[in-house]
C-alpha positions in Angstrom: -0.1 0.1 -0.1 1.3 3.3 -0.9 1.9 5.8 1.8 -0.1 9.1 1.7 1.8 12.3 0.7 2.0 14.5 3.8 0.2 17.4 2.0 -2.4 15.0 0.8 -2.8 13.9 4.4 -3.0 17.5 5.7 -5.8 18.2 3.0 -7.7 15.2 4.1 -7.4 16.1 7.8 -8.6 19.5 7.2 -11.6 18.3 5.1 -12.4 16.0 8.0 -12.4 18.5 10.7 -15.5 18.8 12.7 -15.7 22.2 14.0 -18.8 21.6 15.8 -17.5 18.5 17.8 -16.0 19.5 21.0 -14.5 17.5 24.1 -14.5 18.6 27.6 -12.1 17.3 30.1 -12.6 18.2 33.7 -9.9 18.1 36.3 -7.9 15.1 34.8 -4.9 14.5 37.0 -2.9 12.2 34.8 -1.0 13.8 31.8 -1.1 10.6 30.1 -5.0 10.4 30.3 -5.3 13.9 29.0 -2.9 13.4 26.3 -4.6 10.1 25.2 -7.8 11.7 25.0 -6.5 14.8 23.0 -4.9 12.5 20.6 -8.0 10.5 20.2 -10.0 13.6 19.7 -7.7 14.9 17.1 -8.0 11.6 15.4 -11.9 11.6 14.8 -11.6 15.3 13.8 -12.4 17.2 16.9 -11.9 20.8 16.5 -11.8 22.2 20.3 -10.9 20.8 23.6 -12.2 22.5 26.8 -9.9 21.9 29.7 -11.6 22.6 33.0 -9.1 22.9 36.1 -11.1 23.7 39.1 -8.4 22.6 41.7 -6.0 25.4 40.9 -3.0 22.9 41.5 -1.9 21.9 38.0 -2.8 24.9 35.8 -0.8 23.4 32.8 -3.6 23.5 29.9 -1.4 21.5 27.6 0.0 18.3 28.8 2.6 16.6 26.8 0.6 15.3 23.8 2.1 12.4 21.7 2.7 13.0 17.9 1.9 16.7 18.3 -1.9 16.4 18.4 -2.1 19.7 20.3 -1.0 21.5 17.2 -4.1 20.6 15.3 -6.4 21.3 18.1 -8.0 24.5 19.7 -7.5 24.5 23.6 -9.7 26.5 25.9 -9.1 26.8 29.5 -11.9 27.0 32.1 -11.6 27.2 36.0 -15.2 25.7 36.4 -17.8 24.1 34.5 -20.5 26.8 34.3 -18.6 29.2 32.3 -17.5 26.3 29.7 -21.0 25.0 29.4 -22.5 28.5 29.1 -20.2 29.4 26.4 -20.8 26.2 24.5 -24.7 26.6 25.0 -24.5 30.1 23.5 -23.0 28.6 20.5 -25.9 26.0 20.2 -23.6 23.2 21.2 -25.2 20.4 23.2 -23.2 18.8 26.2 -23.3 15.1 26.8 -21.5 14.3 29.9 -20.2 10.7 30.7 -21.2 9.8 34.4 -22.1 6.6 36.3 -25.5 7.7 37.6 -28.9 6.2 37.6 -30.4 8.9 35.1 -27.7 8.3 32.6 -28.8 7.0 29.1 -26.8 4.7 26.8 -24.0 6.7 25.1 -25.3 5.4 21.6 -28.8 6.8 22.1 -27.9 10.4 21.6 -27.3 12.3 18.5 -23.8 13.2 17.9 -24.5 14.7 14.7 -25.8 18.0 15.8 -23.2 20.5 17.3 -22.2 18.8 20.5 -19.4 18.5 23.2 -18.6 15.2 24.9 -17.6 15.8 28.5 -15.5 13.3 30.7 -14.4 13.9 34.4 -11.4 12.9 36.4 -9.8 9.4 37.1 -11.2 8.9 40.6 -14.4 10.7 41.0 -15.6 11.4 37.4 -17.6 14.2 36.2 -18.4 16.7 39.0 -22.0 17.1 40.0 -21.9 20.5 38.6 -20.9 19.3 35.3 -23.4 16.6 35.1 -26.0 19.0 36.3 -25.4 21.5 33.4 -25.2 18.8 30.7 -28.0 18.4 28.1 -27.7 14.6 28.6 -25.8 12.4 31.0 -24.4 9.3 29.2 -23.0 6.0 30.3 -21.2 3.1 28.6 -23.2 -0.2 29.5 -20.8 -2.5 31.5 -21.5 -6.1 31.3 -18.9 -7.2 33.9 -18.0 -6.4 37.3 -16.1 -3.3 36.6 -18.1 0.0 37.2 -16.6 1.9 34.4 -13.7 2.2 32.0 -10.5 4.1 32.4 -11.2 7.9 31.2 -9.2 7.7 28.2 -10.8 4.4 27.3 -14.3 5.8 27.8 -13.6 8.9 25.9 -12.3 7.0 22.9 -15.4 4.6 22.8 -17.7 7.8 22.9 -15.6 9.7 20.3 -15.7 6.8 17.9 -19.5 6.4 18.3 -19.7 10.2 17.5 -17.4 9.6 14.4 -19.5 6.5 13.2 -22.7 8.6 13.4 -21.3 11.6 11.7 -19.7 9.3 8.9 -22.9 7.7 8.1 -24.6 11.2 7.9 -21.8 12.1 5.5 -20.2 14.7 7.6 -16.7 13.9 6.9 -14.8 15.3 3.7 -17.4 18.0 3.5 -16.9 20.6 6.2 -13.2 21.5 6.8 -12.1 24.1 9.2 -13.6 27.5 9.5 -11.8 30.7 9.6 -11.6 30.7 13.4 -10.4 27.2 13.9 -6.6 26.3 14.3 -4.6 26.4 11.1 -2.0 23.8 10.2 0.7 26.1 11.8 -0.6 25.1 15.2 -3.3 25.3 17.5 -4.3 28.2 19.6 -5.1 28.2 23.4 -7.3 30.8 24.9 
């Protein structure tokens, strides 16, 4: 199989960028988890990552991201869930928060083809009550074994690839591309 020329790969990636698909990570404690989520997000065409850091301890917005995925993502920093969700809602973006609570619905039952953000919480407590309460829908990944939940990076990947599947079936890839306010191919921006 012939290897894709770098300029062709860049053009394909730009055409596949989903400017209305966001990821929210809240108080992720391990850089490896944040990096993995960002790399997966970039791989499915996410345009913006919203990093919520409420603890004030590690204010690093950009963890070390393997393969330079951060160069292709817009990174927005927030100090609490309310301002992040309000900003997204003002843009017409629905927020789907992954949490293990009785009210949660199967992650496959929501519409990822609409402008939306997928929110995940930290490794020990999961999404905060504030984040879940502000979400348009709380979603969960059904578990068939004894384990209550997946690692945050694995959970984000499962949900993001469901979003990719739905969007691909709806013909949303190779038709959109980056808008004028998205990161360009010279590097992402952090707000």
